[in-house]
N, C-alpha and C positions, 0 to 999 in steps of 0.2 A: 397142927400145934403152932403157936406163935413163937417168934424168935426171942431168945433171952440174951440181953446185953448187960454188961456191967461197965460203969463209967467211973472215972476218978475225977470228976469236976468239970469235964468238957461240956460245952453247950450242946444243945440238941442239934442234930444234923438238919441242914436247910431242906426245906420242903421243895418240891418241884416248882411251885409258884415263885418261891424266893430265888431259886437258881435262874429262872427265866428273867426275872426283873434285873438281877445282877448282870446277866449277859447283855440285856438291852442297854444298861447303863454304860458298859464297856464300849459297846459299838457306838453309842451316841458320842462318847468322849473322843473316840477315834475319828468319827465323822467331823466333829467340831474342830479337832486339831488339824485334820487334813484340809478342811475348808479354810481354816485360818492360814495354813501354809500356802494354799493356792491363792487366796486373796492377797496375802502379803507379797506373793510373787508378782501379782499384777500391780500392786501399789508401790512397791519398791522399784525405782528406776536406776538403770546402770548406764554408764557412758559407753557409747559405741565408738569404735576406733578402727583404724587400719594401720598396719605396721609399715614402716618405711625405713630405709637406710640411706645414709648420705655422709656428708662431711662438712666441716666448718671451713668457710673461706671468707674473703673480704668483699666489701661492697663493690669494688672494681677488681676484675680478674681478667687476665689475658694469657693465652698460650702463644708463645713465640715460635714461629717456624721460619725456615729459610725460604725466601720468595723464589729462589732459583736453586738449581743443583750446582754445588760447588765444593771445593776443598777448603777446609778451615786453615787460615793462615795466622790469625790472631784471636785469642780469647781475652776480652777486655774486662769482663765482669764475672765475679764469682758468686756462689751461693751466699745469701745473707746480706749482700750489699743493697743499698738503696739507690735507685736510678731515677732520672727524670725522663719524661716523655720525649722521644726523639733521640735519646742517648744511644751511641753505638755500643752494641753488646759483643758482636762478633764480626770479624772481617774475613771474607772469603778471598781466595787467590784471584787476583784481577790483572795478572801480567798481560794477558792477551788484550783485554779491554784498554789498559793503559797504553800499550803499544799502538793500538788502533787509534786511540784518542790523540796521541802525540803526532802520529802520521797525518791524521785528518786536520789537526790544527795547523800543522806545517803547510799543508795544501791550501788551507784558508788564507794563511799569511802570505803565501806566494801569490795566490790569485788576487788578493787585495793590492799587493805591490804592482802586479801586472795591470790591474785595472787603473791604478793611479797613473802609471807610466803611459798607458794607452790613452787615457783621458787627456793627459797633458799634451801628448803628441797630436791628438785630434784637435784640441783647442788651438794649438799653435798653428796647425795646418789650415784650419778654417779661418783663423784670424789673419794669417798671411795672405790667403787667397782673397779675403774680403778687402784687405788693404790694397792689394793689387787691383782688384776690380774698381775700388773707389778712385785709385790713381788713374786708371784707364778712363774712367768717366770724366775726371777732371781734365785729363789731356784731350779727350774727345771734345769736351765743351770748349776748351781753349782753341783747338784746331778749327772747330766749327765757327767760332767768332772770327778767327783769322781769315777763314775762307769767305765769310760774308763780307769782311772788309776788303779782301782782295777782289771780290766780285764787284763791289761798289766802286772800287778804284778803277777796275777795268771798264766798267760801264761809263764812268766819267771820262776816262781816257778815250774810249771809243767815240763818245759824243764830241769830244774836242777834236779828235782826228778827223771825224766826218765833216766838221765845220771847216777845218783847215784845208781838207781836200776840196771841199766845195769852193773855197776861195783860191784854190790852186796854189796853196802855200806848201802843201805836202803832196808827195806822190801817192797814187792810188794803191801802189803795192804796200805801202805802210798801213793803209787802212785795212787791208786783208789780214796783215799780221796782227793788228790790234783786235780785229774781230775774232781771230782764232784764239788769241789769248783770253778774250772775254768769254768765249765759249768753253774753254778749258777750265776757267775759274768757276763757271756755273756748274759744269759737270762735277768738279771737285766738291763744291758745296752740296750738291744733291747726293753725292756718294756719302759724304759725312752725315747728312741728315738721315739717310736710309740705314745707317749703322745702328743695330739694336743690341743692347746688353742683356735682354731677357733670357737668352739661351745660357749665358754665363751665370745669371742669377739662379735659373732653374737647376743648372748643374751643381751650383753651390748648395742649394736647398736639398737636392737629392743626396749629395755626399753627407750633408748634415744629418739627414734622416738615416742614411746608411750607418753613420757612426753611432747614432742614437740606438739603432737596432742592435748593433754590435755590443754597445755598452749594456743594453737590456739583457742580451744573451749572457754576457759575463756576470751581470747581477743575478740572473736566475741560477747560474752555475754556483755563484757564491752562496746564494740562499740555500741551495741543495746541500752544499758542503756544510754550512752552518747548522742545517737541520740534522745532518749526519753527526756533527759534533754533539748536538743535544741528545740524540738517540744513544750515542756511545756513553755520554755522561750519565744518562738515565740507567743504562746497563751497569755502568760502574757503580752508581748509587745502590743498585740492587745487590751488589756484592757486600754492602754494609748492612748488617741486620740490626735494626734499631728497636728500641723499646716503644711499644704503642701507647703505654700509659706509664705514669709514675708510680713507684711502689717498691716493695721488697722482692728480691729475685731469688728464685730457686732454680739452680742449673741442673739439667740432666747430664748423664754421662756421655761426653764426647771429648775428643782430643784434637790437638793441632795435627793436620794432615788427614783427618777423617773426611770422607765424602758425605756431605749433608744433602738431603732431598727435601722437597716441600712437604712430604708426608710425615716427616719426623718432627715432633715437638722437642725443642731444645731448651726452652726456659718456661717457667711459670712466673707471672708477676702478680703480686697481691697488693692492691692499692685501695685508697679510700679510707675514710675514718671510722667505718662501722663494720662489724662482723655480720656475716650472713650464714645461715645454715641451709644447705641445699639437700633436699630429700627426694629420693626416687620413690614415686608412688606407682604401684602396679596399674597397668592400664584398666583392668577390670574394676578397680576401686577409684579411679581418677575422677569419675563423674560425681563422686560423693564429697570430694575435697574442694573447698572454696576459700576465698580470701577471708581473713579474720577468724578462721577456725583455730582452736587451741592445739598445741602439741606438747608432748613431754618427751624429752630426749635424754639419753644416757650416753656419754662419750666414753670410748674404750680406754682412753688414757687418764680418765679422772675417776677416782674412787676404786674400791676393790671389787672383788667378784661376789662377796656375800651381800645379801639384800640390805643389811643394816649399814654396810659401808658404801653403798652406791650413792652417787651424786646425780641429781636430776636437774635439768634445765627446762624452763618453761618459756613459751613464746607463742606467736601467732603466725599463720600463713599470710604472706603478703600478696603473692600472686602465683598462679600456676601456668606454666608454659603450655601453649596450645599444640606444640609439636610433639608427636609421638616418637620417642627414641627407642632404640633397641640395642641389646647387648646379648649376644648368643641367642638363646631361645626366648628370652624374656623381653617384654616391651613395657615401657614406663613413660611417665611424664615427670618433669622436674618441677618441684615446688620450692619456692624461695621464701624462707622464713626469717623473721627477726630473731636475733640471738644476742644475749648479754652474758658474757663469760664471768661477770662478777669479779671475784678476787683471783680467779684462775688465769694464768697466762697460757694460751693455747696456740700452738703453731698452726698455720693454715694447712688444711689437709687432714686434720684430726677427724677420724671416722666416728659416726654416731648411729645409734639405733633409736628409733622414735616411734611414738604412737600419735597419730593425728586424730583428734576427736571430732567426729562429724555429726553426732546425734546422741539422743538419750532414748532408751526404750525400757520396757518392763523386764524384770529379771528373767521371766520365762522366754521372752523373745531373744534376750541376750544369751541365755543358756543354750537354746536350740538354734541360735544364729538365724532367726527369722527376720526378714526385712521389716522395718517399722512401717 
């Protein structure tokens, strides 16, 4: 028997053929929608970025450390003050260096006085001996001239006496006396001619050389002492900690009487006319970051915590340091970025969180973090 149904105006139920067509239409719409979503995922591109953290600083920045270990005796500059390059910030105790410098300078002064006195004595002695030698030479020349005249006189007297003896006007004994006197005059002249002052001159030259060597030795000693003075002055200068650059100072906590070591940073100096944002880029992402890439940063002290209250700053990467740095277990490279604070007044050291955009990729690559 056939089924008996009663209706109240509804349509006739779908036939199996109609149900199959309706099912195929639903599946086609799902496939088209899914294909559109997939295609849109490939057509829509997203910015790829790496996260970085850092802080705002100035174009010129320096950390000040004590060049030597020492005890603080004076603190001359406080936080917030502006300093010039080379200005003294802190003085370390230098009593030992000052005492050594005073003693060494006194030795230098004493040695200079001794050198002046000794040089004057040497000059006077050499001059006196030279004058004596010149006077002896003059006396010798005069004596030599007198001896020659005496010899000539005795030769003339001998000739005259010989003539008179020959004429028997004088006795022969007188002739012998005259001959003896003439012989003595000749011997005296020869003795004077043989006298040589070269030995005296050589002795004077040797003494002059000796004095010169003595003065050279004193000069070397003086040079060594003056070099010691310069070294002590250099050590004394190291007890004055100076600003390497001009700028605004931030002082760390230390007090008079505290022992400072070169490992301790005692000041930060922020100088230059422009602000710079330093960002730490993890080493594994560092190869993707290059100059002129954009970044977006949010500073912790600007804006609120809610998304609508946040203030973002934009800029570009200027350069990336080639040195790999480490802190704890993490390694990173430092990126230096341009930064314009606009209307905000930001103290140096303000921390920031940033995104550095290095490429664009499809939505699916971005979603599944696939390398482009």
